[in-house]
N, C-alpha and C positions, 0 to 999 in steps of 0.2 A: 564410542556409541554417537557421538555429533556427527562424525562421516559417515556412518550410514544414514542418519538423517538426510544431509545433504545429497547423497548418492539416491535416496528413497524419493527425494522432493527434486531431483531431475529427472528421473524418471516417470514421476506423476505430477506435473506443474500444477494441475488443475485441482490440487486435492487441498482442500482449507483445512482439515481435520490432521492432516500431515505437518503441516506449515506450523499451525497453534503447536501440536505437539514438540515439534521441535524448536520454536521459542520458550518454550515454557521448559523443555529440558536443559538449553542455553541459559535461561534464567537461574536455574538451579546449582548451573555447577562456578561456586563459589571460586574458585581458583583460577578459573578460567575468563570468568563474568566480567563487562566492562560495558558503559553507557552507549560506545562508541562501535563495539563489536555486535549487540543488540540491535540498534539504531541501524547497522549494515545489513545484518540478518532481516530484519523487517522490513527493510527496503528492498530486498531480492527478492523475498516473498511476496509482497505486494506486487512488483514489476512482473513476477513469474505469472501471478493470477492477473494481471493485467493482460500480458500478452497471449494468455489462453481465452480471454473475453474476446480479445479481440481476432482472435485466428476461429473462436466459435461461434463470433456474430457472421465472419465470412461463411463459415462454412454451412449454417442454419439459414445464412440470406433474409433472415428476419430480427428483427432489432427486441421483439417480445419473447423471444426464445427463453424457456425456462432455464435453461441449462445456463443460457447467460447472466439472468438473472441473479442464480443461485450462485455463480462465479462472483458477480458483481458484490452480492451480499455478503460472502467470505472476504474479499477483500476489504469492506468496511471493518468486520471482526477484526482482521490482522490491524487496521490501521488503530481501532480504538485499543487493541492490545498494545501496539507501539505505545500510545500515548501513555497507558497505565505504568508501562515499562520506563517510560521518561519522568513522570511524577514520584514513581518509586526511588529511581535513581536520585533526584533531588531535584530533578531539572521542570518542574510545573508549568513553568512560562512556554516551554519549547514543547511539551505534550497539547497544551490549550493553542498554542499556533500551528503545531502537525493538524487537529481537527481544524481549526479554522480555517485555514489553507486549502483542507478538503471541501468545505462545507462553499467557500468562494471560488474555487476551480470550477467545482461541477455542479451545484446550484445556481451560482450567480453570475454565471459565466455570460459576455455578451453576447448578441444574438449573433454578432458579424463574424464571432471566434468558434461558435458552436458545431461547424462542418469543416472548421480547417484541421491540417492533420496535427495530430498529436504531439509532434515534437514543436511546431510553430507555436501551437496554443499553450505548451509551457513556458516556452522562450516567452510571448507576451505576458503571459502570467507573473513570469520572473520580473519584468520589467515594470509590471503593476504593483508587485507586493516590496520592491525595493526601494519605491518612489515613498513610501511609508505616509501616503494621503490617508484622511481620515476612514476610516468606514462605518 
């Protein structure tokens, strides 16, 4: 069944419901469930939605597109689901860190990095995050 979810998600990368169902199914599989596999699946789902949001933004040529907003909201739901999964697996601090990192990266990004390409923005954020300065 998981193989079918993976192939369906690859065919429909913008489907938030499909990604959420896939993560829910994965978390119910006791024999194969692991925090690291859940983490990898959630990251892949968020990356697929991010890529779809970037391409939708380019297609619409407007940042206020409701389709882009919908995809971004779906991405937040997936991040929240991943944070809950971390907490359920006994990694509460990691779940909080996931939410904190998303808030800092997306809401408190320095002005000079807002229009920088995504890979460079992530690299700058990683340097900041690893510095462990007071927040």
